C-alpha positions in Angstrom: -13.7 22.5 -10.5 -15.1 19.1 -10.0 -17.7 19.6 -7.2 -19.6 22.6 -8.6 -19.7 20.9 -12.0 -21.2 17.7 -10.7 -23.7 19.6 -8.5 -25.3 21.0 -11.6 -25.7 17.6 -13.2 -28.6 16.0 -11.4 -30.8 15.8 -14.5 -28.1 15.6 -17.2 -27.5 12.7 -19.6 -24.3 10.6 -19.7 -22.6 12.9 -22.2 -23.3 15.9 -20.0 -21.9 14.2 -17.0 -18.8 13.2 -18.9 -18.3 16.8 -20.1 -18.5 17.9 -16.4 -16.0 15.3 -15.1 -13.5 16.0 -17.9 -12.8 19.7 -18.8 -9.9 19.5 -21.2 -8.0 22.5 -22.5 -7.5 22.3 -26.2 -4.4 24.6 -26.4 -1.3 22.5 -27.1 1.3 22.2 -24.4 4.0 24.8 -24.3 7.3 25.1 -22.3 7.4 28.9 -22.7 7.9 30.5 -19.3 8.6 27.1 -17.6 11.7 26.5 -15.6 15.0 25.8 -17.4 15.4 22.3 -18.7 11.7 21.8 -19.4 11.0 19.7 -22.5 8.0 18.3 -24.3 7.9 14.5 -24.2 6.0 11.8 -26.0 4.7 8.5 -24.7 2.7 5.8 -26.4 -0.2 4.1 -24.6 -1.0 0.4 -24.7 -4.0 1.2 -27.0 -1.7 3.1 -29.4 -2.2 6.8 -28.7 0.8 9.1 -28.8 0.5 11.6 -26.0 2.5 14.7 -25.2 3.5 15.8 -21.7 6.2 17.9 -20.1 9.3 16.7 -18.3 12.4 18.1 -16.5 15.2 15.6 -15.8 16.3 17.2 -12.5 19.4 16.4 -10.4 20.9 12.9 -9.8 20.3 13.2 -6.0 16.7 14.2 -6.2 13.6 12.1 -6.8 11.4 12.4 -9.9 7.8 13.6 -9.4 5.2 12.0 -11.6 2.2 14.5 -11.5 -1.4 13.8 -12.5 -3.4 17.0 -12.7 -7.1 17.6 -12.0 -10.0 17.6 -14.4 -9.5 21.2 -15.7 -5.7 21.3 -15.4 -2.8 20.7 -17.8 0.7 19.4 -17.7 2.4 22.7 -18.2 0.4 24.2 -15.4 1.5 21.3 -13.2 5.1 22.3 -13.8 4.4 25.9 -13.0 2.8 24.8 -9.7 5.8 22.6 -8.7 8.4 25.2 -9.9 9.8 25.6 -6.3 10.6 21.9 -6.3 12.2 22.0 -9.7 14.4 24.8 -8.5 15.6 22.5 -5.8 16.6 19.9 -8.4 13.6 17.6 -8.4 12.8 16.0 -11.7 9.3 16.1 -12.9 7.2 14.2 -15.5 3.9 16.1 -15.8 1.4 13.7 -17.4 -1.1 14.9 -19.9 -4.3 12.9 -20.6 -5.9 11.8 -23.9 -8.2 14.5 -25.2 -6.3 17.3 -23.3 -3.9 19.9 -24.7 -4.4 18.7 -28.3 -3.7 15.1 -27.4 -5.7 12.5 -29.4 -8.5 10.5 -27.9 -11.4 11.0 -25.5 -10.8 11.0 -21.8 -12.5 8.4 -19.6 -11.4 6.3 -16.6 -10.1 3.4 -18.6 -8.3 5.7 -21.0 -6.7 7.7 -18.2 -5.5 4.5 -16.6 -3.7 3.6 -19.8 -2.2 7.1 -20.0 -1.0 6.8 -16.4 0.7 3.5 -17.2 2.5 5.1 -20.1 3.7 8.1 -18.2 4.8 6.0 -15.3 7.0 4.0 -17.6 8.5 7.3 -18.9 9.1 8.6 -15.3 10.8 5.3 -14.3 13.1 5.6 -17.4 13.9 9.2 -16.6 14.5 8.5 -12.9 16.9 5.6 -13.4 18.0 4.6 -9.9 16.1 7.6 -8.3 12.8 7.3 -6.6 9.6 8.2 -8.4 7.0 10.0 -6.2 3.6 9.9 -7.7 1.4 13.0 -7.0 -2.2 13.2 -8.0 -4.3 16.4 -7.6 -8.1 16.2 -7.3 -9.3 13.9 -10.2 -5.6 13.1 -10.7 -5.6 11.6 -7.3 -8.0 9.0 -8.6 -5.8 8.4 -11.5 -2.8 8.0 -9.1 -4.7 5.6 -6.8 -5.5 3.5 -9.9 -1.9 3.4 -10.9 -1.0 2.2 -7.3 -3.3 -0.8 -7.7 -1.3 -1.9 -10.8 2.2 -0.9 -9.7 4.1 -0.9 -6.4 5.1 2.8 -6.2 8.0 4.3 -4.2 5.4 6.7 -2.7 1.9 7.9 -3.4 0.8 11.5 -2.7 -2.8 12.8 -3.2 -3.8 16.4 -3.0 -7.4 17.6 -2.6 -8.7 14.2 -3.6 -12.2 12.8 -3.0 -13.3 9.5 -1.6 -15.4 8.5 -4.6 -16.4 10.3 -7.8 -20.1 9.8 -6.9 -19.5 11.5 -3.5 -19.0 14.8 -5.5 -22.6 14.8 -6.6 -25.9 15.2 -4.6 -27.7 11.9 -3.9 -30.4 12.7 -6.5 -27.6 12.8 -9.2 -25.4 9.9 -8.2 -27.2 7.4 -10.4 -26.0 9.5 -13.4 -22.4 9.5 -12.3 -20.2 6.6 -13.4 -18.9 4.4 -10.6 -15.3 5.5 -11.3 -12.4 6.4 -9.1 -13.4 4.7 -5.8 -10.4 6.0 -3.9 -11.7 5.0 -0.5 -11.8 1.3 -1.5 -8.3 1.6 -2.9 -6.7 2.8 0.4 -6.6 -0.6 2.2 -5.1 -2.2 -0.9 -2.0 0.1 -1.0 1.3 -1.5 -0.7 3.4 1.7 -0.8 3.8 4.6 1.6 0.8 6.9 1.2 0.6 10.6 2.0 -2.4 12.8 1.6 -2.5 16.6 1.5 -5.7 18.6 2.1 -6.5 22.2 2.7 -9.1 23.1 5.4 -10.7 25.7 3.1 -11.0 23.5 0.1 -14.4 24.4 -1.4 -14.1 22.0 -4.4 -13.3 18.8 -2.5 -14.3 19.5 1.1 -12.0 18.7 3.9 -14.2 15.8 5.2 -13.3 13.9 2.0 -9.7 14.0 3.0 -10.5 13.1 6.6 -12.3 10.0 5.3 -9.3 8.9 3.3 -7.1 9.6 6.4 -9.3 7.5 8.6 -9.3 4.6 6.1 -5.5 4.7 5.9 -5.2 4.8 9.7 -7.6 1.9 10.2 -5.6 -0.1 7.6 -2.3 0.7 9.4 -0.8 2.1 6.2 2.7 3.7 6.2 2.5 7.4 5.7 0.7 10.5 7.0 -1.8 13.2 6.3 -0.7 16.8 5.9 -3.5 19.3 6.7 -2.9 22.8 5.6 -4.9 25.4 7.6 -6.7 27.9 5.3 -5.5 26.4 2.1 -7.9 25.9 -0.8 -8.1 23.2 -3.5 -4.7 24.1 -4.9 -2.4 24.9 -2.1 0.4 27.5 -2.5 3.4 26.1 -4.4 6.0 27.0 -1.8 4.0 25.3 0.9 3.5 22.3 -1.3 7.3 22.2 -1.9 7.9 22.1 1.9 5.4 19.2 2.3 6.8 17.2 -0.6 10.3 17.7 0.9 8.9 16.2 4.2 7.4 13.3 2.3 10.7 12.7 0.5 12.5 12.6 3.8 10.1 10.2 5.4 10.4 7.9 2.4 14.1 8.0 2.5 14.2 7.6 6.3 16.1 10.9 6.9 15.2 13.7 9.3 12.2 15.7 8.0 12.6 19.4 7.5 10.5 21.9 9.5 7.1 22.6 8.0 5.5 26.0 7.5 3.2 27.4 10.1 -0.3 26.1 9.6 0.7 22.6 8.4 -0.1 19.8 10.7 1.0 16.2 10.3 -1.1 13.2 11.3 0.8 9.9 11.0 -1.4 6.9 10.0 
């Protein structure tokens, strides 16, 4: 969990800060227990690393989700979370970072940007003529914002994402935190539809962080909307997420949006 980890880092050195920002699992990825059609994939980054991830092709009439997980997540857990969408036929490419899940390398902002580029290329190849909807959760939202500055995406979705990495630390500790993932500055530069999702009970990335991103998108007259989920924490329920992603897909396609669950409010930018 990003916020509690950085709150303890006020007197830590750079290595300790790094170890709090990135919390990789060392267990190799597994498709055991994942939805049918799940497969391990391999991508090669521009700096030569061969990284594993998880993908499901999905149906020809459904988009492909490219998912970037949070600082303590993993690609196989991403697929578990989005299983309701996989059941509907969505394809998925669950990216895995360097240094995570037995992948080679050491995670940092520059490296994760290279990882994102490689998995985006894989998602585009898997999707063919279908749309690729990029979804970033928490720290993965920062990775997704970065990708959006280098590529024009079909749509960008962030979930429980912060304004700036340094905003996750108390003022006394901010000098120790790298100036990475300035998501607030990225919002006005977006040239694709942007949708943000935030739970009102998120105690890892507080709701005001999402509200600040929403305000920036509104002021910049971006296409898209904020989906606020009453009572949801940092990782909203998968079924609720599926309904919201369905609504995002409809908005991007210009088709009537399905009804949303009770407690989900939409605020167009």
